[in-house]
All heavy atoms as an XYZ file, in Angstrom:
881
protein
N      -2.267      5.652     -7.772
C      -1.181      6.063     -6.936
C       0.091      6.214     -7.773
O       0.853      7.136     -7.559
C      -0.997      5.047     -5.817
C      -0.014      5.475     -4.812
S      -0.023      4.523     -3.301
C      -0.555      2.942     -3.769
N       0.315      5.301     -8.709
C       1.485      5.394     -9.579
C       1.525      6.746    -10.278
O       2.564      7.392    -10.358
C       1.480      4.258    -10.602
C       2.501      4.458    -11.698
C       3.848      4.210    -11.450
C       2.127      4.910    -12.949
C       4.792      4.411    -12.440
C       3.059      5.109    -13.938
C       4.393      4.860    -13.689
O       5.314      5.065    -14.657
N       0.370      7.179    -10.778
C       0.319      8.453    -11.496
C       0.766      9.608    -10.601
O       1.436     10.529    -11.055
C      -1.094      8.702    -12.018
N       0.414      9.556     -9.329
C       0.811     10.608     -8.405
C       2.325     10.696     -8.264
O       2.904     11.766     -8.319
C       0.202     10.376     -7.020
C      -1.278     10.580     -6.966
C      -1.832     10.353     -5.579
O      -1.051     10.403     -4.606
O      -3.032     10.123     -5.459
N       2.971      9.564     -8.061
C       4.409      9.591     -7.789
C       5.257      9.607     -9.048
O       6.424      9.977     -9.000
C       4.854      8.427     -6.867
C       4.202      8.539     -5.512
C       4.588      7.089     -7.499
N       4.693      9.228    -10.177
C       5.467      9.187    -11.410
C       5.323     10.443    -12.248
O       5.980     10.582    -13.267
C       5.068      7.963    -12.230
N       4.463     11.354    -11.835
C       4.361     12.618    -12.535
C       3.457     12.607    -13.744
O       3.734     13.265    -14.729
N       2.358     11.871    -13.711
C       1.381     11.875    -14.795
C       0.950     13.325    -15.059
O       0.581     14.051    -14.140
C       0.182     11.025    -14.387
C      -0.853     10.878    -15.484
O      -1.065     11.829    -16.263
O      -1.456      9.799    -15.552
N       0.996     13.760    -16.303
C       0.687     15.154    -16.633
C      -0.740     15.549    -16.287
O      -1.030     16.732    -16.119
C       0.959     15.424    -18.110
O       0.144     14.597    -18.906
N      -1.627     14.585    -16.156
C      -3.003     14.914    -15.774
C      -3.101     15.228    -14.283
O      -4.131     15.656    -13.807
C      -3.956     13.771    -16.139
O      -3.684     12.627    -15.349
N      -2.020     14.996    -13.560
C      -1.996     15.280    -12.127
C      -0.868     16.271    -11.829
O       0.030     16.003    -11.058
C      -1.777     13.984    -11.335
C      -2.850     12.917    -11.505
C      -2.416     11.607    -10.892
C      -4.159     13.381    -10.898
N      -0.929     17.451    -12.431
C       0.161     18.412    -12.341
C       0.586     18.727    -10.911
O       1.762     18.947    -10.638
C      -0.184     19.707    -13.065
C      -0.170     19.523    -14.571
O       0.525     18.596    -15.049
O      -0.858     20.294    -15.257
N      -0.357     18.730     -9.992
C       0.013     19.039     -8.611
C       0.890     17.959     -7.981
O       1.484     18.160     -6.946
C      -1.223     19.292     -7.737
C      -2.117     18.079     -7.531
C      -3.214     17.954     -8.580
O      -3.105     18.514     -9.674
O      -4.209     17.278     -8.284
N       0.986     16.806     -8.628
C       1.794     15.716     -8.096
C       3.100     15.504     -8.855
O       3.807     14.562     -8.584
C       1.015     14.398     -8.137
C      -0.182     14.382     -7.229
C      -1.473     14.395     -7.747
C      -0.029     14.350     -5.854
C      -2.576     14.367     -6.911
C      -1.122     14.334     -5.019
C      -2.395     14.340     -5.548
O      -3.472     14.311     -4.737
N       3.428     16.333     -9.816
C       4.601     16.065    -10.638
C       5.856     16.008     -9.787
O       6.019     16.753     -8.833
C       4.767     17.085    -11.766
O       4.821     18.383    -11.206
C       3.663     16.985    -12.783
N       6.751     15.099    -10.175
C       7.948     14.853     -9.387
C       9.235     15.075    -10.164
O      10.312     14.893     -9.620
C       7.944     13.390     -8.887
O       7.907     12.527    -10.018
C       6.780     13.111     -7.972
N       9.155     15.441    -11.441
C      10.372     15.604    -12.231
C      11.000     14.248    -12.489
O      10.321     13.276    -12.766
N      12.324     14.163    -12.415
C      12.999     12.874    -12.558
C      12.577     11.997    -11.390
O      12.832     12.317    -10.241
C      14.518     13.057    -12.555
C      15.012     13.656    -13.851
O      14.335     13.478    -14.877
O      16.079     14.299    -13.841
N      11.976     10.912    -11.703
C      11.338     10.105    -10.680
C      12.150      8.884    -10.282
O      12.572      8.098    -11.131
C       9.968      9.659    -11.194
O       9.375      8.758    -10.303
N      12.344      8.732     -8.980
C      12.973      7.517     -8.466
C      12.090      6.316     -8.772
O      12.586      5.198     -8.936
C      13.206      7.650     -6.966
N      10.784      6.536     -8.874
C       9.858      5.462     -9.209
C      10.162      4.930    -10.603
O      10.226      3.711    -10.821
C       8.388      5.941     -9.109
C       7.439      4.901     -9.647
C       8.046      6.306     -7.679
N      10.371      5.824    -11.561
C      10.688      5.387    -12.921
C      11.995      4.590    -12.944
O      12.099      3.581    -13.640
C      10.776      6.580    -13.872
C       9.441      7.211    -14.186
C       8.458      6.251    -14.836
O       8.859      5.353    -15.608
O       7.259      6.400    -14.568
N      12.970      5.023    -12.186
C      14.247      4.304    -12.129
C      14.044      2.907    -11.548
O      14.580      1.925    -12.053
C      15.258      5.086    -11.304
C      16.628      4.474    -11.312
C      17.640      5.349    -10.615
C      18.995      4.667    -10.685
N      20.035      5.446    -10.038
N      13.249      2.807    -10.482
C      12.973      1.504     -9.870
C      12.264      0.582    -10.851
O      12.559     -0.619    -10.909
C      12.138      1.687     -8.600
N      11.342      1.119    -11.626
C      10.646      0.320    -12.638
C      11.619     -0.168    -13.701
O      11.590     -1.336    -14.095
C       9.526      1.131    -13.277
C       8.308      1.404    -12.404
C       7.426      2.470    -13.043
C       7.532      0.143    -12.143
N      12.481      0.719    -14.166
C      13.454      0.348    -15.193
C      14.434     -0.707    -14.682
O      14.852     -1.592    -15.438
C      14.220      1.586    -15.658
C      13.362      2.541    -16.449
C      14.054      3.868    -16.715
O      15.194      4.086    -16.330
N      13.343      4.768    -17.381
N      14.807     -0.620    -13.402
C      15.751     -1.579    -12.831
C      15.088     -2.906    -12.479
O      15.765     -3.872    -12.166
C      16.435     -0.977    -11.602
C      17.359      0.175    -11.955
C      17.956      0.864    -10.748
O      17.652      0.467     -9.594
O      18.732      1.814    -10.946
N      13.759     -2.940    -12.513
C      13.038     -4.189    -12.325
C      12.728     -4.598    -10.895
O      12.197     -5.676    -10.664
N      13.000     -3.755     -9.922
C      12.688     -4.156     -8.544
C      11.349     -3.608     -8.057
O      10.934     -3.836     -6.930
C      13.820     -3.800     -7.580
C      14.130     -2.344     -7.426
C      15.021     -1.614     -8.148
C      13.566     -1.451     -6.471
N      15.028     -0.318     -7.704
C      14.148     -0.189     -6.664
C      12.611     -1.592     -5.461
C      13.826      0.923     -5.909
C      12.290     -0.474     -4.698
C      12.895      0.754     -4.926
N      10.638     -2.943     -8.954
C       9.313     -2.428     -8.638
C       8.438     -2.603     -9.872
O       8.938     -2.549    -10.995
C       9.422     -0.948     -8.277
C       8.154     -0.314     -7.844
S       8.558      1.383     -7.354
C       6.937      2.032     -7.211
N       7.129     -2.850     -9.650
C       6.221     -2.949    -10.786
C       4.892     -2.309    -10.446
O       4.531     -2.178     -9.275
C       6.028     -4.398    -11.223
C       5.254     -5.251    -10.251
C       5.067     -6.643    -10.811
C       4.183     -7.444     -9.874
N       3.810     -8.712    -10.442
N       4.173     -1.905    -11.477
C       2.853     -1.316    -11.322
C       1.842     -2.444    -11.451
O       1.935     -3.266    -12.359
C       2.603     -0.236    -12.401
C       1.184      0.310    -12.299
C       3.621      0.883    -12.278
N       0.895     -2.501    -10.536
C      -0.125     -3.546    -10.564
C      -1.517     -2.917    -10.552
O      -1.666     -1.718    -10.343
C      -0.015     -4.478     -9.335
O      -0.332     -3.726     -8.158
C       1.368     -5.064     -9.205
N      -2.495     -3.750    -10.742
C      -3.881     -3.324    -10.608
C      -4.207     -3.146     -9.130
O      -3.483     -3.619     -8.262
C      -4.810     -4.373    -11.220
C      -4.624     -4.570    -12.710
C      -4.940     -3.330    -13.514
O      -5.910     -2.622    -13.179
O      -4.206     -3.071    -14.475
N      -5.319     -2.501     -8.860
C      -5.794     -2.378     -7.481
C      -6.090     -3.756     -6.921
O      -6.381     -4.692     -7.676
C      -7.064     -1.529     -7.434
O      -6.790     -0.211     -7.827
N      -6.060     -3.901     -5.603
C      -6.375     -5.205     -5.015
C      -7.819     -5.609     -5.286
O      -8.671     -4.767     -5.573
C      -6.123     -4.997     -3.523
C      -6.144     -3.533     -3.308
C      -5.757     -2.899     -4.601
N      -8.080     -6.904     -5.176
C      -9.410     -7.446     -5.439
C     -10.328     -7.219     -4.241
O     -10.153     -7.831     -3.193
C      -9.314     -8.939     -5.726
O     -10.594     -9.495     -5.812
N     -11.303     -6.343     -4.414
C     -12.248     -6.055     -3.335
C     -13.197     -7.216     -3.090
O     -13.849     -7.279     -2.055
C     -13.055     -4.799     -3.668
C     -12.208     -3.566     -3.786
C     -11.796     -3.099     -5.028
C     -11.812     -2.875     -2.655
C     -11.013     -1.964     -5.136
C     -11.022     -1.733     -2.751
C     -10.634     -1.290     -3.995
O      -9.851     -0.172     -4.106
N     -13.295     -8.154     -4.032
C     -14.221     -9.267     -3.868
C     -13.706    -10.303     -2.869
O     -14.488    -11.111     -2.376
C     -14.505     -9.926     -5.218
O     -13.314    -10.450     -5.766
N     -12.420    -10.291     -2.574
C     -11.855    -11.201     -1.572
C     -12.122    -10.610     -0.193
O     -11.686     -9.490      0.114
C     -10.352    -11.368     -1.807
C      -9.718    -12.342     -0.840
O      -9.854    -12.150      0.389
O      -9.055    -13.286     -1.314
N     -12.836    -11.342      0.636
C     -13.252    -10.793      1.933
C     -12.064    -10.452      2.834
O     -12.125     -9.477      3.585
C     -14.205    -11.747      2.645
O     -13.568    -12.976      2.931
N     -10.975    -11.226      2.781
C      -9.803    -10.907      3.602
C      -9.199     -9.568      3.174
O      -8.793     -8.759      4.017
C      -8.730    -11.998      3.505
C      -9.088    -13.247      4.289
O      -9.890    -13.155      5.247
O      -8.569    -14.322      3.943
N      -9.152     -9.333      1.888
C      -8.552     -8.098      1.383
C      -9.423     -6.900      1.715
O      -8.936     -5.874      2.202
C      -8.261     -8.210     -0.117
C      -7.173     -9.273     -0.330
C      -7.834     -6.866     -0.702
C      -6.984     -9.728     -1.738
N     -10.713     -7.009      1.499
C     -11.585     -5.879      1.832
C     -11.610     -5.633      3.342
O     -11.639     -4.489      3.788
C     -12.993     -6.075      1.270
O     -13.582     -7.246      1.757
N     -11.522     -6.703      4.122
C     -11.495     -6.555      5.581
C     -10.220     -5.861      6.036
O     -10.263     -4.943      6.863
C     -11.630     -7.927      6.277
O     -12.897     -8.482      5.936
C     -11.512     -7.801      7.781
N      -9.059     -6.288      5.510
C      -7.811     -5.657      5.944
C      -7.769     -4.199      5.511
O      -7.205     -3.356      6.212
C      -6.560     -6.439      5.473
C      -6.193     -6.137      4.025
C      -5.379     -6.153      6.390
N      -8.389     -3.872      4.389
C      -8.430     -2.477      3.972
C      -9.296     -1.646      4.924
O      -8.927     -0.529      5.282
C      -8.917     -2.377      2.529
C      -7.876     -2.890      1.549
S      -8.433     -3.007     -0.159
C      -8.917     -1.354     -0.522
N     -10.415     -2.203      5.364
C     -11.245     -1.522      6.361
C     -10.487     -1.365      7.679
O     -10.536     -0.318      8.328
C     -12.551     -2.285      6.600
C     -13.512     -2.209      5.428
O     -13.354     -1.306      4.575
O     -14.420     -3.063      5.366
N      -9.786     -2.430      8.072
C      -8.993     -2.368      9.302
C      -7.892     -1.323      9.187
O      -7.612     -0.597     10.143
C      -8.379     -3.734      9.604
C      -9.383     -4.793      9.977
C      -8.751     -6.181     10.041
O      -7.795     -6.495      9.330
N      -9.304     -7.029     10.904
N      -7.265     -1.249      8.026
C      -6.201     -0.265      7.806
C      -6.757      1.153      7.914
O      -6.122      2.036      8.505
C      -5.540     -0.489      6.449
N      -7.927      1.384      7.346
C      -8.549      2.708      7.428
C      -8.770      3.102      8.886
O      -8.420      4.205      9.308
C      -9.872      2.743      6.663
C     -10.554      4.099      6.682
C     -11.863      4.135      5.911
N     -11.698      3.724      4.525
C     -12.047      2.509      4.049
N     -12.597      1.623      4.829
N     -11.860      2.219      2.775
N      -9.301      2.182      9.671
C      -9.539      2.462     11.089
C      -8.230      2.696     11.832
O      -8.118      3.604     12.657
C     -10.291      1.299     11.741
O     -11.570      1.174     11.203
N      -7.235      1.861     11.556
C      -5.935      1.966     12.215
C      -5.287      3.316     11.901
O      -4.828      4.017     12.814
C      -5.019      0.826     11.754
C      -3.733      0.747     12.497
C      -3.555     -0.213     13.476
C      -2.682      1.606     12.227
C      -2.359     -0.299     14.180
C      -1.487      1.532     12.920
C      -1.323      0.576     13.896
N      -5.247      3.679     10.636
C      -4.619      4.933     10.221
C      -5.355      6.129     10.819
O      -4.730      7.075     11.306
C      -4.548      5.022      8.685
C      -3.591      3.958      8.142
C      -4.127      6.416      8.233
C      -3.685      3.735      6.631
N      -6.673      6.086     10.797
C      -7.467      7.180     11.366
C      -7.171      7.339     12.851
O      -6.935      8.452     13.336
C      -8.954      6.927     11.142
N      -7.159      6.243     13.562
C      -6.882      6.290     14.999
C      -5.463      6.770     15.286
O      -5.243      7.623     16.144
C      -7.102      4.903     15.605
O      -6.779      4.911     16.970
N      -4.495      6.246     14.537
C      -3.090      6.596     14.764
C      -2.786      8.046     14.412
O      -1.863      8.642     14.967
C      -2.187      5.665     13.960
N      -3.548      8.617     13.500
C      -3.294      9.990     13.061
C      -4.327     10.978     13.602
O      -4.327     12.148     13.226
C      -3.242     10.059     11.535
O      -4.462      9.616     10.978
N      -5.214     10.487     14.475
C      -6.232     11.316     15.114
C      -7.056     12.104     14.094
O      -7.170     13.317     14.160
C      -5.585     12.260     16.131
C      -6.606     12.863     17.079
O      -7.641     12.222     17.333
O      -6.378     13.995     17.555
N      -7.584     11.369     13.111
C      -8.451     11.989     12.113
C      -9.606     11.058     11.783
O      -9.593      9.891     12.127
C      -7.681     12.382     10.862
C      -6.938     11.264     10.209
C      -6.049     11.762      9.087
N      -5.122     10.705      8.728
C      -4.636     10.524      7.529
N      -4.971     11.337      6.559
N      -3.807      9.548      7.285
N     -10.578     11.589     11.101
C     -11.758     10.818     10.730
C     -11.408      9.770      9.671
O     -10.580     10.015      8.794
C     -12.817     11.774     10.170
O     -13.851     11.055      9.550
N     -12.061      8.626      9.758
C     -11.867      7.582      8.739
C     -12.251      8.085      7.348
O     -11.708      7.613      6.356
C     -12.690      6.339      9.082
C     -12.134      5.552     10.233
C     -12.867      4.246     10.464
O     -13.470      3.707      9.509
O     -12.831      3.757     11.603
N     -13.168      9.028      7.284
C     -13.642      9.542      6.000
C     -12.560     10.241      5.188
O     -12.684     10.356      3.976
C     -14.797     10.524      6.205
C     -16.018      9.863      6.790
O     -16.157      8.626      6.648
O     -16.842     10.571      7.392
N     -11.496     10.706      5.856
C     -10.465     11.433      5.108
C      -9.180     10.627      4.922
O      -8.216     11.136      4.358
C     -10.163     12.811      5.741
C      -9.624     12.666      7.164
C     -11.381     13.701      5.698
C      -9.134     13.974      7.755
N      -9.184      9.365      5.362
C      -8.034      8.498      5.093
C      -8.043      8.164      3.608
O      -9.068      7.747      3.064
C      -8.092      7.207      5.952
C      -7.006      6.227      5.535
C      -7.971      7.552      7.431
N      -6.919      8.370      2.953
C      -6.854      8.142      1.509
C      -7.063      6.674      1.154
O      -6.482      5.792      1.782
C      -5.509      8.599      0.958
C      -5.328     10.094      0.992
C      -4.057     10.519      0.303
O      -3.842     10.097     -0.853
O      -3.305     11.274      0.919
N      -7.870      6.450      0.141
C      -8.147      5.097     -0.341
C      -6.847      4.411     -0.760
O      -6.660      3.215     -0.548
C      -9.127      5.152     -1.502
C      -9.512      3.808     -2.055
C     -10.501      3.967     -3.195
C     -10.831      2.632     -3.799
N     -11.759      2.779     -4.926
N      -5.936      5.169     -1.350
C      -4.663      4.592     -1.796
C      -3.882      3.997     -0.621
O      -3.203      2.980     -0.780
C      -3.821      5.647     -2.500
N      -3.973      4.611      0.547
C      -3.266      4.078      1.715
C      -3.803      2.701      2.097
O      -3.039      1.778      2.344
C      -3.393      5.029      2.906
C      -2.590      6.312      2.729
O      -1.828      6.413      1.748
O      -2.732      7.206      3.574
N      -5.125      2.585      2.113
C      -5.706      1.291      2.477
C      -5.445      0.256      1.390
O      -5.261     -0.921      1.673
C      -7.217      1.411      2.753
O      -7.897      1.810      1.566
C      -7.487      2.409      3.869
N      -5.397      0.712      0.129
C      -5.109     -0.210     -0.973
C      -3.702     -0.787     -0.879
O      -3.466     -1.926     -1.269
C      -5.308      0.474     -2.320
C      -6.757      0.623     -2.704
C      -6.941      1.188     -4.099
O      -6.020      1.827     -4.631
O      -8.027      0.966     -4.657
N      -2.756     -0.009     -0.369
C      -1.396     -0.533     -0.211
C      -1.370     -1.729      0.734
O      -0.691     -2.723      0.481
C      -0.455      0.560      0.311
C       0.009      1.567     -0.713
C       0.787      2.691     -0.037
C       0.870      0.904     -1.768
N      -2.113     -1.635      1.809
C      -2.171     -2.747      2.753
C      -2.915     -3.918      2.119
O      -2.483     -5.073      2.211
C      -2.829     -2.311      4.082
C      -2.911     -3.487      5.049
C      -2.048     -1.159      4.719
N      -4.017     -3.639      1.432
C      -4.768     -4.694      0.749
C      -3.952     -5.381     -0.332
O      -3.977     -6.615     -0.458
N      -3.215     -4.617     -1.090
C      -2.390     -5.188     -2.145
C      -1.275     -6.058     -1.562
O      -0.990     -7.144     -2.077
C      -1.795     -4.093     -3.023
C      -0.935     -4.551     -4.184
C      -1.720     -5.465     -5.119
C      -0.387     -3.356     -4.933
N      -0.666     -5.600     -0.478
C       0.378     -6.407      0.164
C      -0.191     -7.757      0.593
O       0.418     -8.804      0.353
C       0.957     -5.659      1.365
N      -1.374     -7.744      1.207
C      -2.000     -8.994      1.625
C      -2.329     -9.865      0.418
O      -2.065    -11.070      0.421
C      -3.260     -8.727      2.448
C      -3.982     -9.977      2.950
C      -3.080    -10.825      3.838
C      -5.265     -9.604      3.671
N      -2.881     -9.277     -0.624
C      -3.232    -10.043     -1.815
C      -1.999    -10.713     -2.424
O      -2.038    -11.892     -2.789
C      -3.888     -9.140     -2.851
C      -4.313     -9.878     -4.108
C      -5.050     -8.968     -5.060
O      -4.426     -8.033     -5.611
O      -6.253     -9.189     -5.252
N      -0.903     -9.994     -2.529
C       0.320    -10.564     -3.093
C       0.807    -11.745     -2.267
O       1.264    -12.757     -2.812
C       1.413     -9.496     -3.188
C       1.163     -8.386     -4.207
C       2.200     -7.276     -4.051
C       1.158     -8.928     -5.622
N       0.700    -11.634     -0.950
C       1.132    -12.731     -0.083
C       0.161    -13.911     -0.137
O       0.583    -15.063     -0.218
C       1.293    -12.226      1.355
C       2.446    -11.248      1.576
C       2.315    -10.569      2.940
C       3.788    -11.944      1.439
N      -1.137    -13.628     -0.095
C      -2.137    -14.705     -0.106
C      -2.126    -15.508     -1.402
O      -2.383    -16.712     -1.392
C      -3.540    -14.128      0.111
C      -3.887    -13.650      1.515
C      -5.247    -12.963      1.516
C      -3.858    -14.797      2.512
N      -1.859    -14.843     -2.511
C      -1.890    -15.522     -3.805
C      -0.529    -16.086     -4.206
O      -0.374    -16.579     -5.325
C      -2.381    -14.568     -4.916
O      -1.481    -13.456     -4.994
C      -3.801    -14.085     -4.647
N       0.435    -15.998     -3.311
C       1.804    -16.458     -3.582
C       2.434    -15.747     -4.773
O       3.339    -16.273     -5.414
C       1.872    -17.978     -3.781
C       1.560    -18.733     -2.501
O       1.939    -18.256     -1.414
O       0.928    -19.800     -2.589
N       1.947    -14.552     -5.087
C       2.564    -13.736     -6.125
C       3.902    -13.207     -5.618
O       4.819    -12.970     -6.396
C       1.635    -12.564     -6.506
O       0.379    -13.116     -6.919
C       2.212    -11.725     -7.626
N       3.997    -13.043     -4.303
C       5.236    -12.614     -3.651
C       5.377    -13.398     -2.362
O       4.377    -13.757     -1.732
C       5.184    -11.118     -3.355
N       6.615    -13.687     -1.980
C       6.809    -14.359     -0.695
C       7.137    -13.368      0.403
O       7.166    -13.725      1.583
C       7.868    -15.460     -0.787
C       9.205    -14.954     -1.279
O       9.343    -13.754     -1.559
O      10.125    -15.785     -1.383
N       7.367    -12.105      0.009
C       7.536    -11.031      0.987
C       7.199     -9.717      0.318
O       7.235     -9.609     -0.905
C       8.940    -11.014      1.569
C      10.037    -10.637      0.614
C      11.391    -10.706      1.276
N      11.473     -9.690      2.298
C      12.583     -9.077      2.653
N      13.716     -9.404      2.101
N      12.588     -8.163      3.579
N       6.821     -8.728      1.122
C       6.500     -7.406      0.608
C       7.327     -6.366      1.356
O       7.608     -6.517      2.541
C       4.995     -7.069      0.722
C       4.165     -7.947     -0.192
C       4.511     -7.172      2.155
N       7.720     -5.356      0.629
C       8.467     -4.237      1.209
C       7.677     -2.976      0.897
O       7.403     -2.676     -0.261
C       9.884     -4.141      0.611
C      10.657     -5.416      0.892
C      10.604     -2.908      1.165
C      11.985     -5.505      0.179
N       7.288     -2.259      1.929
C       6.590     -0.985      1.751
C       7.616      0.121      1.920
O       8.363      0.133      2.885
C       5.512     -0.778      2.818
C       4.413     -1.776      2.816
C       3.605     -1.669      4.109
N       4.343     -1.313      5.298
C       5.128     -2.135      6.009
N       5.277     -3.375      5.635
N       5.751     -1.733      7.081
N       7.622      1.039      1.010
C       8.484      2.200      1.125
C       7.567      3.402      1.293
O       6.841      3.767      0.375
C       9.380      2.370     -0.128
C      10.261      3.599      0.016
C      10.212      1.122     -0.346
N       7.560      3.967      2.487
C       6.674      5.090      2.760
C       7.239      5.936      3.894
O       7.942      5.423      4.760
C       5.253      4.605      3.129
O       4.420      5.751      3.353
C       5.240      3.748      4.368
N       6.916      7.205      3.871
C       7.236      8.058      5.009
C       5.978      8.319      5.828
O       5.980      9.138      6.724
C       7.887      9.369      4.548
C       6.973     10.210      3.688
O       5.879      9.787      3.311
N       7.415     11.404      3.350
N       4.915      7.605      5.516
C       3.640      7.705      6.225
C       3.672      6.696      7.368
O       3.400      5.504      7.182
C       2.502      7.412      5.251
C       1.129      7.617      5.865
O       0.973      7.395      7.086
O       0.213      7.969      5.116
N       4.026      7.162      8.553
C       4.218      6.267      9.700
C       2.950      5.499     10.046
O       3.012      4.280     10.245
C       4.782      7.048     10.906
C       6.210      7.509     10.563
C       4.775      6.190     12.175
C       6.812      8.475     11.551
N       1.769      6.132     10.132
C       0.563      5.348     10.429
C       0.301      4.242      9.400
O      -0.106      3.135      9.756
C      -0.558      6.386     10.437
C       0.125      7.650     10.835
C       1.471      7.577     10.145
N       0.541      4.526      8.121
C       0.359      3.509      7.082
C       1.318      2.345      7.301
O       0.918      1.183      7.253
C       0.577      4.120      5.700
C       0.665      3.145      4.529
C      -0.580      2.302      4.400
C       0.957      3.910      3.245
N       2.576      2.638      7.546
C       3.562      1.579      7.786
C       3.211      0.732      8.998
O       3.279     -0.499      8.956
N       2.800      1.387     10.061
C       2.433      0.652     11.281
C       1.166     -0.178     11.076
O       1.041     -1.262     11.640
C       2.284      1.614     12.451
C       3.620      2.193     12.910
C       3.467      2.976     14.190
C       4.776      3.566     14.619
N       5.696      2.607     15.174
N       0.242      0.317     10.262
C      -0.974     -0.450      9.965
C      -0.602     -1.762      9.295
O      -1.084     -2.834      9.690
C      -1.920      0.364      9.084
N       0.255     -1.696      8.293
C       0.662     -2.915      7.589
C       1.404     -3.860      8.527
O       1.137     -5.067      8.544
C       1.525     -2.571      6.382
N       2.309     -3.331      9.314
C       3.069     -4.166     10.250
C       2.176     -4.829     11.288
O       2.447     -5.946     11.725
C       4.120     -3.327     10.974
C       5.260     -2.903     10.091
C       6.218     -1.946     10.785
O       5.894     -1.437     11.888
O       7.294     -1.697     10.230
N       1.124     -4.145     11.691
C       0.220     -4.682     12.711
C      -0.821     -5.638     12.153
O      -1.171     -6.627     12.804
C      -0.514     -3.533     13.420
O       0.387     -2.714     14.103
N      -1.334     -5.352     10.974
C      -2.467     -6.107     10.446
C      -2.084     -7.352      9.650
O      -2.744     -8.382      9.762
C      -3.338     -5.197      9.586
C      -3.967     -4.009     10.330
C      -4.616     -3.049      9.341
C      -4.960     -4.487     11.380
N      -1.048     -7.286      8.839
C      -0.713     -8.420      7.975
C      -0.349     -9.686      8.747
O      -0.729    -10.786      8.320
C       0.380     -8.033      6.983
C      -0.027     -6.956      5.973
C       1.136     -6.598      5.067
C      -1.235     -7.361      5.170
N       0.313     -9.589      9.895
C       0.587    -10.827     10.643
C      -0.674    -11.558     11.118
O      -0.647    -12.765     11.326
C       1.418    -10.336     11.839
C       2.097     -9.117     11.323
C       1.057     -8.464     10.442
N      -1.789    -10.852     11.223
C      -3.049    -11.484     11.615
C      -3.542    -12.476     10.562
O      -4.429    -13.283     10.829
C      -4.125    -10.428     11.863
C      -3.808     -9.510     13.017
C      -4.832     -8.399     13.159
O      -5.937     -8.457     12.607
N      -4.476     -7.373     13.894
N      -2.954    -12.418      9.374
C      -3.333    -13.317      8.287
C      -2.285    -14.407      8.065
O      -2.258    -15.059      7.032
C      -3.570    -12.506      7.007
C      -4.776    -11.610      7.136
C      -4.660    -10.336      7.703
C      -6.035    -12.044      6.753
C      -5.776     -9.522      7.858
C      -7.158    -11.240      6.908
C      -7.015     -9.980      7.460
O      -8.122     -9.182      7.623
N      -1.413    -14.598      9.070
C      -0.465    -15.705      9.036
C       0.903    -15.388      8.467
O       1.680    -16.305      8.222
N       1.213    -14.115      8.267
C       2.521    -13.753      7.718
C       3.390    -13.175      8.824
O       2.905    -12.503      9.726
C       2.342    -12.776      6.558
C       1.498    -13.370      5.467
C       0.165    -13.028      5.330
C       2.022    -14.328      4.619
C      -0.632    -13.603      4.355
C       1.240    -14.920      3.637
C      -0.084    -14.557      3.508
N       4.684    -13.455      8.742
C       5.580    -13.020      9.828
C       6.389    -11.791      9.430
O       6.325    -11.318      8.296
C       6.488    -14.168     10.252
C       7.391    -14.654      9.135
O       7.899    -13.851      8.350
O       7.611    -15.889      9.071
N       7.152    -11.300     10.395
C       7.947    -10.083     10.183
C       8.990    -10.236      9.078
O       9.430     -9.248      8.507
C       8.614     -9.650     11.481
C       7.596     -9.163     12.488
O       6.505     -8.754     12.125
N       7.948     -9.232     13.761
N       9.417    -11.448      8.794
C      10.386    -11.673      7.715
C       9.743    -11.444      6.349
O      10.426    -11.178      5.381
C      10.964    -13.095      7.792
C      11.771    -13.350      9.043
C      12.988    -12.462      9.144
O      13.703    -12.294      8.141
O      13.230    -11.916     10.242
N       8.430    -11.560      6.285
C       7.719    -11.387      5.016
C       7.203     -9.974      4.812
O       6.748     -9.629      3.738
C       6.546    -12.378      4.943
C       7.004    -13.839      4.909
C       5.816    -14.756      5.027
O       5.293    -14.961      6.112
N       5.404    -15.303      3.900
N       7.269     -9.162      5.865
C       6.706     -7.819      5.825
C       7.780     -6.828      6.278
O       8.193     -6.841      7.430
C       5.487     -7.710      6.760
C       4.462     -8.799      6.440
C       4.880     -6.324      6.678
C       3.510     -9.076      7.558
N       8.236     -6.027      5.359
C       9.259     -5.026      5.698
C       8.740     -3.656      5.371
O       8.132     -3.447      4.347
C      10.553     -5.291      4.865
O      10.975     -6.630      5.094
C      11.645     -4.320      5.268
């Protein structure tokens, strides 16, 4: 996903020019991480739930929901569960994705103050 928004030359259709993502990385309020751990059952479950939620909210098949969207929800949960972060902030214009995270993450014991 980072490559898409940061303008990786191997993904020419996604190039963004001067990237706000690069600025956020340089300023230290954003970082690039590995994909979430699929071996953790809570993380794989929330990713499956996110896929279903996004598909339903956007009236499309689960088969075409982007894996990166479900990974964002899984990664947010992983960061909270492992105490790597005490809160997560999602920045997206994808309304179904945002609503999926807001709806699903509290089911794992996190409150609205931890999920923005």
